[in-house]
Kinemage of the C-alpha trace (Angstrom):
@kinemage 1
@onewidth
@group {chain A} dominant
@subgroup {mainchain}
@vectorlist {calphas} color= white
{ca met a 1} P 0.007 -0.270 -0.182
{ca glu a 2} L 1.052 3.696 -0.541
{ca pro a 3} L 1.776 5.693 2.304
{ca ala a 4} L -1.187 7.907 3.738
{ca ile a 5} L -1.116 11.812 3.343
{ca leu a 6} L -0.949 12.848 7.166
{ca ala a 7} L -0.914 16.433 6.988
{ca glu a 8} L -0.704 19.211 4.465
{ca ile a 9} L 1.191 22.658 5.014
{ca thr a 10} L -0.573 25.699 3.498
{ca arg a 11} L 1.033 28.923 2.506
{ca gly a 12} L -1.418 31.576 1.146
{ca ser a 13} L -4.749 29.616 -1.003
{ca ile a 14} L -2.223 26.199 -1.943
{ca val a 15} L -0.602 23.459 -0.216
{ca glu a 16} L 2.954 24.051 -0.095
{ca ser a 17} L 3.966 20.710 1.802
{ca arg a 18} L 2.566 17.454 2.386
{ca his a 19} L 3.826 14.486 4.796
{ca arg a 20} L 2.923 11.266 4.086
{ca gly a 21} L 3.160 8.050 6.790
{ca ala a 22} L 0.869 5.394 8.166
{ca val a 23} L -1.510 4.808 11.411
{ca ala a 24} L -2.250 1.519 12.648
{ca val a 25} L -4.916 1.089 15.346
{ca val a 26} L -5.222 -2.710 17.167
{ca thr a 27} L -6.690 -4.425 20.017
{ca ala a 28} L -4.638 -6.489 22.147
{ca asp a 29} L -5.322 -9.971 20.427
{ca gly a 30} L -4.387 -8.535 17.505
{ca lys a 31} L -7.211 -6.970 15.594
{ca leu a 32} L -7.164 -4.131 12.886
{ca val a 33} L -9.528 -1.510 14.194
{ca ala a 34} L -8.505 1.314 11.648
{ca ser a 35} L -5.691 2.121 9.701
{ca ala a 36} L -4.195 4.521 6.940
{ca gly a 37} L -1.584 3.827 4.717
{ca asn a 38} L 0.824 1.101 4.910
{ca ile a 39} L 0.563 -0.173 8.154
{ca asp a 40} L 3.356 -3.169 7.342
{ca phe a 41} L 5.637 -0.540 6.710
{ca val a 42} L 9.172 -1.512 9.058
{ca thr a 43} L 10.934 1.208 11.275
{ca tyr a 44} L 12.699 1.674 14.403
{ca leu a 45} L 10.735 2.348 17.490
{ca arg a 46} L 13.450 4.587 19.182
{ca ser a 47} L 12.416 6.553 22.141
{ca ala a 48} L 8.732 4.497 21.886
{ca ala a 49} L 10.133 1.271 23.223
{ca lys a 50} L 11.083 3.058 26.649
{ca pro a 51} L 8.174 1.929 28.383
{ca his a 52} L 8.983 -1.933 27.272
{ca gln a 53} L 12.359 -1.363 28.287
{ca ala a 54} L 10.933 -0.503 31.588
{ca val a 55} L 8.877 -3.453 31.860
{ca ala a 56} L 12.010 -5.916 31.633
{ca leu a 57} L 13.587 -3.491 34.329
{ca ile a 58} L 10.994 -4.855 36.752
{ca thr a 59} L 10.789 -8.424 35.460
{ca ser a 60} L 14.834 -8.512 36.428
{ca gly a 61} L 14.264 -8.221 39.661
{ca ala a 62} L 16.398 -5.096 39.766
{ca ala a 63} L 13.386 -2.665 40.289
{ca arg a 64} L 12.278 -4.353 43.503
{ca arg a 65} L 16.245 -4.948 44.929
{ca phe a 66} L 16.636 -0.884 44.468
{ca glu a 67} L 13.212 0.157 45.351
{ca ile a 68} L 12.653 2.213 42.229
{ca thr a 69} L 9.687 4.106 42.887
{ca ser a 70} L 6.564 5.040 40.595
{ca arg a 71} L 7.605 8.162 40.016
{ca glu a 72} L 11.536 7.311 39.224
{ca leu a 73} L 9.882 4.305 36.698
{ca ala a 74} L 8.098 7.053 35.098
{ca leu a 75} L 10.971 8.740 34.292
{ca ile a 76} L 12.941 5.538 33.002
{ca cys a 77} L 10.008 5.337 30.358
{ca gly a 78} L 10.551 8.772 29.661
{ca ser a 79} L 12.387 11.201 27.073
{ca his a 80} L 12.894 13.856 29.935
{ca ser a 81} L 13.523 17.614 29.213
{ca gly a 82} L 16.363 17.626 31.523
{ca glu a 83} L 14.476 20.066 34.105
{ca pro a 84} L 15.938 20.074 37.478
{ca tyr a 85} L 13.450 17.597 38.848
{ca his a 86} L 14.643 15.107 36.146
{ca val a 87} L 18.297 15.716 37.114
{ca glu a 88} L 17.786 15.033 40.290
{ca cys a 89} L 15.706 11.922 40.051
{ca val a 90} L 18.791 10.266 37.666
{ca ser a 91} L 21.613 11.802 40.124
{ca ala a 92} L 19.321 9.877 42.893
{ca leu a 93} L 19.167 6.876 41.284
{ca leu a 94} L 22.569 6.388 40.111
{ca thr a 95} L 23.705 7.046 43.881
{ca arg a 96} L 21.236 4.038 44.972
{ca leu a 97} L 23.179 1.905 42.429
{ca gly a 98} L 26.500 2.795 43.941
{ca leu a 99} L 27.864 4.837 40.493
{ca glu a 100} L 29.096 7.861 39.462
{ca arg a 101} L 27.437 10.075 36.685
{ca ser a 102} L 30.060 8.884 34.337
{ca ala a 103} L 29.012 5.463 34.510
{ca leu a 104} L 26.182 6.663 31.961
{ca arg a 105} L 26.881 6.389 28.305
{ca cys a 106} L 24.071 7.970 26.554
{ca gly a 107} L 26.238 10.562 25.697
{ca ile a 108} L 25.259 14.572 25.976
{ca his a 109} L 23.194 16.682 24.435
{ca thr a 110} L 21.064 20.227 24.510
{ca pro a 111} L 18.300 19.517 26.829
{ca phe a 112} L 14.922 19.492 24.964
{ca ser a 113} L 14.072 22.445 27.983
{ca arg a 114} L 15.327 25.956 26.250
{ca ala a 115} L 14.993 27.572 29.846
{ca val a 116} L 17.608 24.942 31.036
{ca ala a 117} L 19.761 25.177 27.633
{ca arg a 118} L 20.094 28.724 28.302
{ca ala a 119} L 20.816 28.724 31.624
{ca leu a 120} L 23.346 26.027 31.502
{ca gly a 121} L 25.256 27.117 28.151
{ca ser a 122} L 27.349 25.105 26.415
{ca thr a 123} L 29.688 24.091 29.509
{ca gly a 124} L 26.941 23.469 32.126
{ca val a 125} L 25.035 20.327 30.266
{ca thr a 126} L 25.935 16.939 31.602
{ca glu a 127} L 24.997 13.109 30.527
{ca leu a 128} L 22.134 13.409 33.289
{ca his a 129} L 20.472 16.129 31.135
{ca asn a 130} L 19.983 13.207 28.165
{ca asn a 131} L 16.599 12.945 27.498
{ca cys a 132} L 17.687 8.963 27.868
{ca ser a 133} L 19.510 9.195 30.919
{ca gly a 134} L 16.558 7.667 33.071
{ca lys a 135} L 16.257 4.627 30.522
{ca his a 136} L 20.148 4.492 30.951
{ca val a 137} L 19.984 4.504 34.683
{ca gly a 138} L 17.177 1.602 34.404
{ca met a 139} L 19.450 -0.366 32.240
{ca leu a 140} L 22.487 -0.270 34.778
{ca ala a 141} L 20.241 -0.889 37.422
{ca gln a 142} L 19.967 -4.363 35.557
{ca ala a 143} L 23.546 -4.807 34.997
{ca val a 144} L 24.440 -3.942 38.685
{ca his a 145} L 21.663 -6.540 39.656
{ca arg a 146} L 23.185 -9.201 37.914
{ca gly a 147} L 26.436 -8.747 38.407
{ca tyr a 148} L 27.187 -7.884 34.677
{ca thr a 149} L 30.112 -5.568 33.227
{ca leu a 150} L 28.964 -1.445 33.518
{ca asp a 151} L 31.484 -0.102 30.588
{ca asp a 152} L 29.382 -1.818 27.737
{ca tyr a 153} L 25.976 -2.157 29.007
{ca tyr a 154} L 24.338 -0.129 25.856
{ca ala a 155} L 26.102 -2.557 23.349
{ca ile a 156} L 23.415 -4.577 21.185
{ca asp a 157} L 25.533 -7.712 22.164
{ca his a 158} L 25.611 -7.175 26.281
{ca pro a 159} L 22.975 -9.366 28.298
{ca val a 160} L 21.215 -6.638 29.401
{ca gln a 161} L 20.425 -5.323 26.013
{ca arg a 162} L 19.496 -9.308 24.828
{ca tyr a 163} L 17.216 -9.624 27.761
{ca ile a 164} L 15.222 -6.109 27.113
{ca ala a 165} L 15.002 -7.657 23.417
{ca ser a 166} L 13.477 -11.355 24.792
{ca val a 167} L 11.110 -9.235 27.096
{ca leu a 168} L 10.140 -7.100 23.986
{ca ser a 169} L 9.757 -9.924 21.915
{ca glu a 170} L 6.890 -11.406 23.672
{ca phe a 171} L 5.009 -7.911 23.233
{ca val a 172} L 4.952 -8.819 19.393
{ca asp a 173} L 4.914 -12.736 19.541
{ca leu a 174} L 8.536 -12.647 18.014
{ca glu a 175} L 11.838 -14.567 18.577
{ca pro a 176} L 14.523 -12.309 20.252
{ca gly a 177} L 16.449 -12.941 17.068
{ca gln a 178} L 13.629 -11.893 14.864
{ca leu a 179} L 14.000 -8.622 16.080
{ca ile a 180} L 15.694 -6.169 13.639
{ca thr a 181} L 18.173 -3.767 15.984
{ca ala a 182} L 20.298 -0.819 15.251
{ca ile a 183} L 22.089 1.532 17.737
{ca asp a 184} L 20.093 4.416 19.000
{ca gly a 185} L 20.811 7.777 19.510
{ca cys a 186} L 21.636 7.213 23.266
{ca ser a 187} L 24.135 4.081 22.014
{ca ala a 188} L 21.604 1.696 23.688
{ca ala a 189} L 19.802 -1.071 21.015
{ca thr a 190} L 16.496 0.481 19.094
{ca phe a 191} L 14.254 -2.335 17.594
{ca ala a 192} L 12.559 -2.184 14.325
{ca met a 193} L 8.748 -3.729 13.595
{ca thr a 194} L 5.640 -2.734 11.423
{ca val a 195} L 3.684 0.223 12.021
{ca arg a 196} L 0.583 -2.315 13.032
{ca gln a 197} L 3.243 -4.534 15.481
{ca met a 198} L 4.027 -1.192 17.275
{ca ala a 199} L 0.313 -0.553 17.894
{ca leu a 200} L 0.311 -3.859 19.262
{ca ile a 201} L 2.626 -3.681 21.515
{ca tyr a 202} L 1.155 -0.695 23.081
{ca ala a 203} L -2.483 -2.631 23.061
{ca arg a 204} L -0.855 -5.399 25.539
{ca leu a 205} L 0.864 -2.891 27.289
{ca val a 206} L -2.505 -1.045 28.490
{ca asn a 207} L -4.163 -4.167 28.510
{ca pro a 208} L -1.932 -7.402 28.855
{ca val a 209} L -4.502 -10.058 29.403
{ca asp a 210} L -2.236 -12.453 27.035
{ca leu a 211} L 0.851 -12.145 28.572
{ca arg a 212} L 2.505 -14.302 30.994
{ca gly a 213} L 1.974 -13.588 34.816
{ca glu a 214} L 5.089 -11.538 35.866
{ca leu a 215} L 5.148 -9.278 32.488
{ca ala a 216} L 1.638 -8.327 33.081
{ca gly a 217} L 2.106 -7.276 36.465
{ca ala a 218} L 5.091 -5.577 34.823
{ca ala a 219} L 3.139 -3.883 32.326
{ca arg a 220} L 1.034 -2.545 34.790
{ca gln a 221} L 3.415 -1.093 36.641
{ca val a 222} L 4.690 0.415 33.784
{ca val a 223} L 1.558 2.483 32.978
{ca asp a 224} L 0.312 3.116 36.587
{ca ala a 225} L 3.744 5.225 36.728
{ca met a 226} L 3.227 6.696 33.411
{ca leu a 227} L -0.325 7.609 34.220
{ca gln a 228} L 0.165 9.183 37.854
{ca his a 229} L 3.528 11.243 36.694
{ca pro a 230} L 3.370 12.386 33.426
{ca glu a 231} L 5.615 15.227 33.919
{ca met a 232} L 8.592 12.505 34.343
{ca val a 233} L 7.390 10.938 31.018
{ca ala a 234} L 8.273 14.323 29.374
{ca ala a 235} L 7.979 17.718 31.171
{ca asp a 236} L 5.664 19.500 33.121
{ca thr a 237} L 4.882 21.744 30.134
{ca gly a 238} L 5.210 21.990 26.552
{ca arg a 239} L 5.666 18.558 25.830
{ca ile a 240} L 2.756 16.048 24.191
{ca asp a 241} L 3.232 13.379 25.913
{ca thr a 242} L 2.574 15.336 29.204
{ca asp a 243} L -0.129 17.194 28.002
{ca leu a 244} L -2.312 14.347 26.277
{ca ile a 245} L -2.153 11.933 29.432
{ca arg a 246} L -3.017 14.758 31.612
{ca leu a 247} L -6.093 15.797 29.321
{ca met a 248} L -6.838 12.283 28.670
{ca lys a 249} L -7.214 11.864 32.656
{ca gly a 250} L -5.799 8.265 33.160
{ca ser a 251} L -7.489 6.711 30.210
{ca ala a 252} L -4.117 6.631 28.095
{ca ile a 253} L -0.507 6.787 27.727
{ca ala a 254} L 1.316 8.211 25.056
{ca lys a 255} L 5.094 8.021 23.892
{ca ala a 256} L 7.316 9.900 21.470
{ca gly a 257} L 10.038 8.098 19.523
{ca ala a 258} L 12.171 10.148 17.327
{ca glu a 259} L 11.833 10.189 13.386
{ca gly a 260} L 7.826 10.488 13.163
{ca val a 261} L 7.381 7.427 15.587
{ca tyr a 262} L 4.208 8.361 18.052
{ca ala a 263} L 2.620 5.270 19.963
{ca ile a 264} L -0.553 5.606 22.559
{ca gly a 265} L -1.976 3.153 24.348
{ca val a 266} L -5.847 3.422 25.057
{ca leu a 267} L -6.865 1.714 28.823
{ca pro a 268} L -10.124 -0.751 28.309
{ca cys a 269} L -12.966 1.771 28.691
{ca lys a 270} L -16.689 1.639 27.849
{ca arg a 271} L -16.104 2.533 23.900
{ca tyr a 272} L -13.077 0.525 23.147
{ca pro a 273} L -13.578 -3.008 25.764
{ca gln a 274} L -10.180 -4.400 25.287
{ca gly a 275} L -8.466 -0.788 24.597
{ca leu a 276} L -6.386 -0.145 22.083
{ca gly a 277} L -2.717 0.257 20.554
{ca ile a 278} L -2.252 3.440 18.277
{ca ala a 279} L 0.996 4.018 16.441
{ca ile a 280} L 1.853 6.420 13.981
{ca lys a 281} L 5.229 7.380 11.882
{ca val a 282} L 5.775 9.740 9.364
{ca glu a 283} L 7.502 8.615 6.276
{ca asp a 284} L 9.994 11.720 6.431
{ca gly a 285} L 10.623 11.825 9.998
{ca asp a 286} L 8.879 15.078 10.948
{ca val a 287} L 8.363 15.283 14.790
{ca asn a 288} L 6.243 18.357 14.984
{ca arg a 289} L 4.090 19.516 11.997
{ca ala a 290} L 2.746 16.390 10.880
{ca arg a 291} L 3.560 13.962 13.723
{ca asn a 292} L 1.147 16.464 15.667
{ca ala a 293} L -1.530 16.843 13.315
{ca ala a 294} L -1.751 13.139 12.722
{ca ile a 295} L -2.096 12.609 16.533
{ca leu a 296} L -4.736 14.909 16.933
{ca ala a 297} L -6.455 13.732 13.813
{ca thr a 298} L -6.365 9.941 14.535
{ca leu a 299} L -7.713 10.732 17.879
{ca val a 300} L -10.594 12.549 16.470
{ca gln a 301} L -11.937 10.107 14.295
{ca leu a 302} L -11.730 6.852 17.073
{ca glu a 303} L -14.087 9.463 19.043
{ca leu a 304} L -11.261 9.941 22.158
{ca ile a 305} L -10.916 13.751 22.382
{ca asp a 306} L -14.015 15.672 22.119
{ca ser a 307} L -13.720 19.042 20.434
{ca arg a 308} L -12.828 21.024 23.506
{ca gln a 309} L -9.368 18.734 23.952
{ca thr a 310} L -8.911 18.723 20.645
{ca ala a 311} L -8.994 22.960 20.292
{ca ala a 312} L -6.558 22.845 23.653
{ca leu a 313} L -4.013 20.537 21.922
{ca ser a 314} L -4.317 22.704 18.306
{ca ala a 315} L -3.895 25.681 20.374
{ca gln a 316} L -0.521 24.145 21.731
{ca tyr a 317} L 0.686 22.188 18.853
{ca leu a 318} L -0.991 23.248 15.425
{ca ala a 319} L -0.605 26.942 15.679
{ca pro a 320} L -1.194 28.943 12.894
{ca leu a 321} L 2.158 29.542 10.885
{ca lys a 322} L 3.595 33.254 11.049
{ca asn a 323} L 6.944 34.611 9.263
{ca asn a 324} L 9.746 36.424 10.892
{ca ser a 325} L 8.047 39.427 11.183
{ca gly a 326} L 5.245 37.641 12.759
{ca leu a 327} L 2.646 37.753 9.460
{ca leu a 328} L 0.069 34.871 9.204
{ca val a 329} L 1.097 32.775 6.240
{ca gly a 330} L -0.204 29.786 6.130
{ca glu a 331} L -1.595 27.008 8.090
{ca ile a 332} L -0.882 23.122 9.593
{ca leu a 333} L -3.954 20.888 8.206
{ca pro a 334} L -4.608 17.314 9.575
{ca arg a 335} L -5.166 14.790 6.681
{ca val a 336} L -5.239 11.410 8.275
{ca lys a 337} L -8.393 9.664 6.972
{ca leu a 338} L -8.819 6.510 8.787
{ca thr a 339} L -10.407 3.573 7.605
{ca phe a 340} L -12.413 1.371 10.386
{ca cys a 341} L -12.479 -2.502 9.966
């Protein structure tokens, strides 16, 4: 199938740009509810894998041993903005593990928080500000717990990464060796699957009835942590993950991934008794205009957000386009058209 148009960008009276991709909506038993575009397109989960990587932390026994709290677990699931409370949380976890900041191998990048980036400048940023530092602490916890080497905990062939792959494979009914792996931006392993399969692993995260008991219990812990502490998943303000979780008031979790990936897990409810997994991939990798437009259009068509919620999110994430002089020049138009099964 051809990719679907997810968003159009206008300038004046004409469409200047189009973003294409795919959307899949499935239930935990693998039933396709709705779709747009080629949902068998294979791509990497990137940071959308973090909640499932956190499941591995729990099933490994490390979360219990190091008494990782729900708030800390939410940070491990998230792509945080490097706010002081995020950094303090990562630092406290490292201390509990008996490790220094130098143990982190996630690298350094400019914090997602512009205010933090301005305050710290180019010399004050550390690995603690990396959006993946929480995930990496979770991986280090597993390595410490099981007595594995620490210097290479992030490597694809390290036992920690192989264990994570085995856990993730259970969510998607694959053998670990069937998962395509590569190196993520933070140097840890990232995993590829179809857009349909991405939706499936989120459907099973929020409704783990078909998973074995230990895995199901860990999935519920992860979902509860994200629902209770959305500010640790992204940031207190200005991040769509946090805003969606809050706006949907305990009915869904949301997690962004790089290169135009987005995943949502809708908990079982009256309209969708089995819950839903939703996966979006923007083919050109856009993470602002098209991805946000596709998220909103998909949720509206599934009747998961009302007009008030749609307006609030649109005002924040689909604002009219202005030029450098502040003149209105165009719009971002959601164009997802779901086909229901």
